[in-house]
C-alpha positions in Angstrom: -11.1 37.3 12.1 -11.7 34.0 10.3 -13.3 30.7 11.1 -11.5 27.8 12.3 -12.6 25.9 9.2 -10.9 28.8 7.2 -7.3 28.7 9.3 -7.6 24.5 8.8 -8.1 24.6 5.0 -5.3 27.4 4.5 -3.0 25.3 6.6 -3.6 22.2 4.6 -3.1 24.2 1.3 0.1 25.4 2.7 1.4 21.7 3.0 0.7 20.9 -0.5 -2.8 19.5 -0.1 -4.4 20.1 -3.4 -7.1 17.2 -3.4 -9.3 16.2 -0.5 -11.6 13.0 -0.6 -14.9 12.4 1.5 -18.7 12.3 1.7 -20.3 15.5 2.7 -22.6 15.8 5.8 -23.8 18.8 7.9 -20.9 18.9 10.4 -18.5 19.1 7.9 -19.9 21.2 5.2 -18.1 24.5 6.6 -14.8 22.7 5.6 -15.8 21.5 2.3 -17.0 25.0 1.3 -13.7 26.6 2.6 -12.0 24.2 0.1 -13.7 25.3 -2.8 -12.9 29.0 -1.9 -9.3 28.1 -1.4 -8.9 26.0 -4.5 -8.5 22.6 -2.9 -10.5 20.1 -5.0 -13.1 18.1 -3.1 -13.3 14.5 -4.4 -16.6 13.3 -3.8 -16.1 9.4 -3.0 -19.2 7.0 -3.1 -18.2 5.6 0.5 -16.3 7.1 3.1 -14.1 4.2 3.2 -13.2 4.8 -0.5 -12.3 8.1 0.6 -9.6 7.2 2.9 -8.2 4.9 0.5 -8.0 7.5 -2.2 -6.4 9.8 0.4 -3.7 7.0 1.2 -3.0 6.6 -2.6 -2.5 10.4 -2.8 -0.3 10.6 -0.1 1.9 7.7 -1.4 2.1 9.1 -4.9 2.6 12.7 -3.9 5.0 11.9 -0.9 2.9 14.4 1.2 -0.1 14.5 3.6 -3.5 13.1 2.3 -6.9 14.3 3.6 -10.1 12.4 4.1 -13.2 13.8 5.3 -16.1 12.0 6.8 -19.3 13.5 8.8 -20.2 12.4 12.4 -21.3 9.1 13.4 -21.3 6.5 10.5 -19.4 8.8 8.4 -16.3 8.6 10.8 -16.8 4.9 11.4 -17.0 4.2 7.6 -13.4 5.8 7.6 -12.0 3.3 10.2 -10.9 0.4 7.9 -9.1 3.0 5.7 -7.3 4.4 8.8 -6.1 0.8 9.4 -5.0 0.4 5.9 -3.3 3.8 5.9 -1.3 2.8 9.3 -0.3 -0.5 7.4 1.3 1.7 4.7 2.6 4.3 7.1 0.8 6.9 4.9 0.4 10.3 6.4 -3.4 10.8 6.1 -5.3 13.3 8.2 -8.6 11.9 8.9 -11.2 14.9 9.8 -14.6 13.7 11.2 -17.5 16.1 12.0 -19.2 16.3 15.4 -22.7 17.7 16.3 -22.4 21.1 17.9 -20.7 21.1 21.4 -23.2 22.8 23.0 -25.6 20.1 22.3 -23.4 17.5 24.1 -25.5 15.1 26.4 -28.5 15.4 24.6 -30.0 12.8 22.2 -28.5 13.6 19.0 -28.6 12.1 15.5 -25.0 10.8 14.5 -23.7 11.6 17.9 -19.8 11.3 17.9 -19.6 12.2 21.7 -19.1 9.8 24.6 -22.8 9.6 24.4 -22.9 8.0 21.0 -20.2 6.7 18.7 -16.9 8.0 20.3 -15.0 8.7 17.2 -11.9 9.9 19.2 -11.6 6.6 20.9 -12.6 4.4 17.9 -9.7 6.0 16.0 -7.1 5.9 18.6 -5.8 2.2 17.8 -5.7 3.0 14.0 -3.8 5.9 14.0 -0.8 7.9 15.6 -3.0 10.6 17.3 -6.6 11.1 17.6 -8.4 14.1 19.3 -11.1 16.4 19.4 -10.9 20.2 19.0 -13.1 21.4 21.6 -12.3 25.0 21.3 -10.6 27.5 18.7 -7.6 28.1 20.9 -6.7 24.3 20.6 -6.3 24.1 16.7 -2.9 25.3 16.3 -1.5 22.9 19.1 -3.6 19.7 18.1 -2.9 20.5 14.5 0.7 20.4 15.1 0.8 17.3 17.1 -1.3 15.5 14.4 0.9 16.7 11.5 4.2 16.1 13.2 3.1 12.4 14.1 1.8 12.1 10.4 4.7 13.2 8.7 7.9 12.5 10.9 9.2 9.5 12.3 7.4 6.2 11.6 4.7 8.4 9.7 1.0 7.4 9.5 -2.7 8.5 9.8 -3.9 10.9 12.2 -7.3 12.0 13.4 -9.2 15.2 14.4 -12.9 15.4 15.3 -14.2 19.0 15.3 -17.8 20.1 16.4 -19.6 22.1 14.2 -20.0 25.3 16.4 -16.4 25.1 16.8 -15.7 24.7 13.3 -17.4 27.9 12.4 -16.2 29.8 15.4 -14.2 32.9 14.6 -10.7 33.3 15.5 -7.2 35.0 14.8 -5.5 34.1 11.5 -2.8 31.5 12.1 0.0 30.1 10.2 1.6 26.6 11.4 5.0 27.3 13.0 8.1 25.7 11.7 8.1 22.6 13.4 10.0 20.1 10.7 11.7 17.7 12.7 14.9 16.1 10.9 15.8 12.9 12.6 19.5 12.3 11.7 19.8 9.7 14.5 22.0 6.9 13.0 22.1 3.5 14.8 25.1 2.9 17.1 25.0 -0.8 15.7 26.2 -0.2 12.3 29.9 -1.2 13.0 28.3 -4.7 14.3 26.6 -5.0 10.8 29.9 -4.7 9.0 31.6 -7.5 11.4 28.8 -9.7 10.9 28.9 -9.3 6.9 32.7 -9.7 6.9 32.3 -13.2 8.4 28.8 -14.4 6.8 29.4 -17.2 4.1 25.9 -17.0 2.5 24.0 -13.8 3.4 20.6 -12.9 2.0 18.6 -9.4 2.1 14.9 -9.5 2.7 13.2 -6.1 1.9 9.9 -5.0 3.0 7.4 -2.3 2.2 9.5 -0.1 4.8 11.7 0.7 1.9 9.0 2.2 -0.1 8.0 4.2 3.0 11.8 5.3 3.5 12.4 5.9 -0.4 15.5 4.1 0.2 15.6 2.5 -3.2 19.2 3.7 -4.2 20.7 3.1 -0.9 19.3 -0.4 -0.9 20.9 -0.9 -4.3 24.4 0.5 -3.3 24.6 -1.6 -0.2 23.8 -4.9 -2.0 26.2 -4.2 -4.9 28.9 -3.2 -2.4 28.6 -6.3 -0.6 27.3 -8.4 -3.4 24.3 -9.9 -1.3 21.3 -11.4 -3.1 18.0 -9.6 -2.5 14.5 -11.2 -2.1 11.5 -8.9 -1.4 8.5 -9.7 0.8 5.0 -9.5 -1.0 4.6 -5.9 0.5 8.4 -5.3 -0.6 7.6 -5.9 -4.2 8.7 -2.9 -6.3 11.4 -2.0 -4.0 14.3 -3.7 -6.1 14.3 -4.4 -9.8 13.5 -7.8 -10.4 15.9 -8.2 -13.2 19.0 -6.7 -11.2 21.8 -9.3 -11.2 21.4 -9.6 -7.4 17.7 -10.2 -7.3 16.2 -13.4 -6.3 12.6 -12.0 -6.8 9.9 -12.6 -4.3 9.9 -14.7 -1.1 7.0 -15.7 1.1 3.4 -16.1 -0.6 4.1 -15.5 -4.4 7.7 -16.1 -4.1 10.0 -17.2 -6.8 11.7 -20.7 -7.2 15.0 -18.7 -7.2 14.5 -17.2 -3.8 13.3 -20.7 -2.4 16.3 -22.4 -3.8 18.6 -20.0 -2.5 17.2 -20.3 0.8 16.9 -24.0 0.9 20.6 -24.3 0.2 21.2 -22.8 3.6 22.0 -19.2 4.7 23.9 -18.2 7.5 22.8 -14.3 7.9 19.7 -12.6 6.9 19.6 -8.9 6.5 16.0 -7.6 7.0 15.1 -4.1 5.9 11.7 -2.6 6.3 9.4 -5.6 7.1 7.7 -6.9 10.4 8.1 -10.5 9.1 4.4 -11.3 8.9 3.2 -15.0 8.2 2.7 -13.8 4.3 6.6 -12.5 4.4 8.1 -15.8 5.9 5.7 -18.5 4.5 8.1 -21.2 3.4 10.9 -20.2 5.8 10.7 -23.1 8.2 12.9 -23.5 11.5 15.3 -25.9 9.5 15.8 -23.3 7.0 16.5 -20.2 9.6 20.0 -18.2 9.4 22.2 -18.4 12.4 21.8 -14.6 12.8 19.4 -11.5 11.8 20.2 -8.0 11.1 16.9 -5.8 11.2 16.6 -2.4 10.2 13.2 -0.9 11.2 11.8 2.2 12.8 9.9 0.3 15.3 11.2 -2.4 17.7 7.8 -3.9 18.4 8.1 -7.1 16.3 12.0 -7.4 16.2 12.9 -11.0 17.4 9.3 -11.9 17.7 8.8 -13.8 14.4 12.1 -15.8 13.9 13.5 -16.5 17.5 17.0 -15.8 16.5 19.9 -13.7 17.6 19.2 -10.3 16.4 21.1 -7.4 15.7 18.6 -4.4 15.8 19.3 -1.2 13.5 16.7 1.2 14.6 15.8 4.2 12.6 15.2 5.4 9.1 16.3 2.9 6.4 17.5 5.6 4.1 19.9 7.3 6.5 21.1 4.1 8.0 21.8 2.4 4.9 23.4 5.6 3.4 25.8 5.6 6.4 26.5 1.9 6.2 27.6 2.2 2.4 29.6 5.3 3.2 31.6 4.4 6.4 31.3 0.8 6.6 32.2 -0.7 3.3 34.0 -3.9 2.6 37.5 -4.0 3.6 38.3 -5.2 -0.2 36.4 -5.5 -3.3 34.0 -8.6 -3.3 33.5 -10.8 -6.2 30.4 -10.4 -8.1 28.0 -13.1 -7.6 26.2 -14.9 -10.5 22.8 -15.9 -9.6 21.6 -17.1 -13.1 21.5 -20.9 -12.0 18.9 -19.9 -9.4 16.8 -18.5 -12.0 16.8 -21.5 -14.3 13.5 -23.4 -13.0 11.7 -20.1 -12.6 12.3 -19.5 -16.2 11.3 -22.9 -17.4 8.1 -22.2 -15.2 7.5 -18.8 -17.1 8.1 -20.5 -20.3 5.4 -23.2 -19.8 3.0 -20.6 -18.3 3.3 -18.3 -21.4 2.3 -21.1 -23.6 -0.8 -21.8 -21.6 -3.9 -21.9 -23.8 -7.3 -20.7 -22.6 -9.7 -23.4 -21.0 -13.5 -22.7 -21.3 -12.9 -19.4 -22.6 -10.9 -18.6 -19.6 -7.2 -17.6 -19.4 -4.5 -18.4 -16.8 -3.7 -15.7 -14.4 0.0 -16.2 -14.4 0.0 -16.2 -18.4 -1.9 -12.7 -18.2 0.7 -11.2 -15.7 3.6 -12.1 -18.1 1.5 -10.4 -21.0 0.8 -7.4 -18.7 4.4 -7.0 -18.4 5.0 -6.6 -22.0 2.3 -4.3 -22.5 3.0 -1.9 -19.6 5.7 0.6 -19.7 8.5 0.3 -17.0 7.6 3.3 -15.3 4.0 2.3 -14.9 2.7 2.4 -11.2 0.8 -0.8 -10.2 -1.5 -0.9 -7.1 -2.3 -4.6 -6.4 -5.5 -5.2 -4.6 -5.8 -8.0 -2.1 -6.1 -11.3 -3.3 -4.6 -14.1 -5.2 -4.6 -12.1 -8.5 -1.8 -9.8 -7.2 0.2 -12.6 -5.6 0.4 -14.0 -9.4 1.6 -10.4 -10.1 4.3 -10.7 -7.1 5.7 -13.9 -8.7 5.4 -13.1 -12.6 5.1 -9.4 -13.0 8.5 -8.0 -13.2 9.2 -4.5 -11.7 11.8 -2.7 -13.7 11.6 0.8 -11.6 11.9 0.9 -7.9 8.8 2.4 -6.6 6.4 1.3 -9.1 4.5 -1.5 -7.3 2.5 -1.3 -4.1 0.9 -4.1 -2.0 -0.1 -4.3 1.4 0.7 -7.7 3.2 -0.1 -6.9 6.7 -3.6 -5.2 6.9 -4.9 -6.5 3.3 -8.3 -4.9 3.1 -10.0 -6.1 -0.2 -10.9 -3.1 -2.3 -8.4 -0.6 -1.1 -6.5 -0.7 -4.3 -9.2 1.0 -6.3 -9.2 3.8 -4.0 -5.3 4.0 -3.9 -5.2 4.0 -7.5 -7.6 6.6 -7.8 -6.1 8.8 -5.3 -2.6 8.4 -6.9 -3.9 9.4 -10.2 -4.9 12.7 -9.2 -1.3 13.6 -8.4 0.1 15.7 -11.5 2.4 13.1 -13.0 3.1 11.3 -16.3 3.5 7.8 -15.1 0.6 5.5 -16.2 -1.5 4.2 -13.1 -2.9 0.6 -13.1 -4.9 -1.2 -10.6 -4.7 -5.2 -10.4 -8.1 -6.1 -8.8 -10.0 -9.3 -8.4 -14.0 -9.6 -8.8 -14.4 -10.1 -5.4 -12.5 -6.7 -4.5 -14.3 -5.0 -7.2 -17.7 -5.8 -5.6 -16.6 -4.6 -2.2 -15.7 -0.9 -3.3 -16.2 -0.9 -7.2 -18.7 2.0 -6.9 -15.5 4.2 -6.5 -15.0 3.7 -10.2 -17.9 6.2 -10.6 -15.6 8.8 -8.5 -12.9 8.2 -11.1 -15.1 9.0 -13.9 -16.0 12.2 -12.3 -12.5 13.1 -12.0 -11.5 11.9 -15.3 -8.6 9.8 -13.7 -6.2 8.1 -16.1 -6.2 4.8 -14.7 -6.5 1.2 -16.1 -8.6 -1.1 -13.8 -7.5 -4.7 -14.7 -10.3 -7.0 -13.3 -9.1 -10.6 -12.9 -12.7 -12.3 -12.8 -13.1 -15.9 -12.2 -16.3 -15.8 -10.1 -14.9 -16.4 -6.5 -12.8 -15.4 -3.7 -10.0 -17.3 -5.2 -7.3 -17.1 -2.5 -9.7 -18.2 0.3 -11.5 -21.0 -1.9 -8.0 -22.6 -2.9 -6.7 -22.1 0.6 -9.8 -23.9 2.2 -9.6 -26.7 -0.4 -6.0 -27.3 0.5 -6.1 -27.0 4.1 -9.7 -28.4 4.7 -10.4 -30.6 1.7 -13.3 -28.4 0.6 -14.5 -24.7 0.4 -17.7 -23.2 1.6 -18.9 -19.7 1.0 -16.3 -18.7 -1.7 -18.1 -18.6 -4.9 -20.8 -16.4 -6.4 -23.8 -18.1 -7.7 -24.0 -15.0 -9.9 -21.0 -12.9 -10.1 -20.2 -9.5 -11.8 -20.0 -8.6 -15.4 -17.4 -6.1 -15.0 -17.5 -5.0 -18.4 -21.2 -4.0 -18.2 -20.6 -2.5 -14.6 -17.8 -0.3 -15.8 -20.0 0.8 -19.0 -23.0 1.6 -16.6 -20.6 4.0 -14.9 -19.5 5.7 -17.9 -16.1 3.7 -18.2 -14.8 2.4 -21.5 -14.8 -1.5 -20.7 -13.5 -4.4 -22.6 -13.9 -8.3 -22.0 -11.0 -10.4 -22.9 -10.9 -14.2 -23.4 -7.8 -14.5 -25.2 -4.3 -13.3 -24.7 -4.4 -11.3 -28.1 -7.7 -9.5 -26.6 -5.8 -8.7 -23.5 -3.0 -7.0 -25.3 -5.3 -5.0 -27.6 -7.6 -4.0 -24.6 -4.6 -2.8 -22.4 -3.1 -0.7 -25.3 -6.2 0.8 -26.0 -6.9 1.4 -22.4 -3.7 3.2 -22.0 -4.5 5.8 -24.8 -8.0 6.5 -23.1 -8.6 9.9 -21.7 -10.0 8.9 -18.2 -10.5 5.6 -16.5 -10.7 2.2 -18.5 -11.7 -1.3 -17.6 -10.1 -4.4 -18.8 -12.0 -7.3 -17.7 -10.1 -10.8 -18.2 -11.9 -14.1 -17.6 -9.7 -16.2 -15.6 -9.4 -19.9 -15.0 -11.3 -21.2 -11.8 -9.2 -24.1 -11.1 -5.7 -22.6 -11.5 -3.7 -23.1 -8.1 -2.4 -19.7 -6.9 1.0 -19.2 -5.3 -0.5 -18.6 -2.0 -0.6 -22.2 -0.4 2.7 -21.8 1.5 1.0 -20.0 4.4 0.3 -22.2 7.6 
């Protein structure tokens, strides 16, 4: 006989979980003790929300389950925002929360997670694909199987289990998770229609979202675009799914979009192939009704938002993008070879802009964020994995930081919690791999979850945190000024010295006020054994590429 906690940790380890993230509390201590016994590294975060972000980054980089722990009551509620962010990434994260002993239910209890206190099961329901409380050891196998199937198959995403302390420590027979792996080979019945539409299209375009990241459909996307010679644009969240310098790339569209993508769309398109994006307002910014295509082909796991954003005739291709694109390439190729496209003319204006940006001189000892992004591309290796935190700094990256290798840039344009990129980068860095990890973060995001840098020090995580510091919530500040004529509550009377902050946490940190200093600091940071902070003082008046949004 073993405890429920022993069985739970054993199964998690069998699934490849080498790391778990959280903050201890009495109701979850049996799990943490078991993790130590069974060789699962428990990463002590500084806040449960940070733990959830780390578990998300770990899941994305490891292509496996991530695990985040929080104690009952506030420990659980602190995980809620991270669950929402994991859901936006379709990241398979198991959120485990504590609960006072079941035998004490109905009494006045500190940090109560039941219906008499903070009902964590209900709170997690809209933010996860499955949320339940394990009230008896006999339920563990069934409930855990339900949770893991939801997390790791189909749409994928976060799940939640709440386990009372007395149930967690209760003895039971040793169990193993049965072989429940579900292989969904369902192929859309509409693929023949896709070919017909492509055959008659005069000027099609592909718009790619972060669903291609989730499906790891990079190669299939490239084969599809090349066989039909269709230009590819990426949404902000789809950044990194298609190499920027590929001959068929138009760069990004929407917020942070390139002049190349904008010009191509403005000339008129008759067919848009949408793959793995809900077409949020950030993804469609600039796509006014006069520029709508005549028809949409939309690849998605979920039909919820199909036909809702752009009210057009839509052919829906339901299912996994990787499988459907693979079938499309194999069985529905063009009837004859298609002449190769030359998109170079669409890049002329964008290249002129980049040349001007590259020559920007510092103003008042502050650098252009656009200029810095071009320099960072020069300094970082092609396989560097970038996690962009939410804010205008990353939208500069979406526009100016070229991605050379698919799967090396992550950004969320749906939920968009400030500070999440810090945790994602830390979690990703703890996956055993040789790729450098870099986080683009603004000073506002740093002040929300910057204490997690301390966890990075404890774990000796090899991450370079590039901090863009202009003393304000830049995207909101410029948006308010553009839309309302003035900004209120967007600047800090006394901001943060990220270099001193990093040093106080034990991190090698450098402040940069010239481009040469940026280059030297980044190269040194990449050599550092452990985390490094590169703080860049950026212009306060530079207008970010985020003003297309209505």
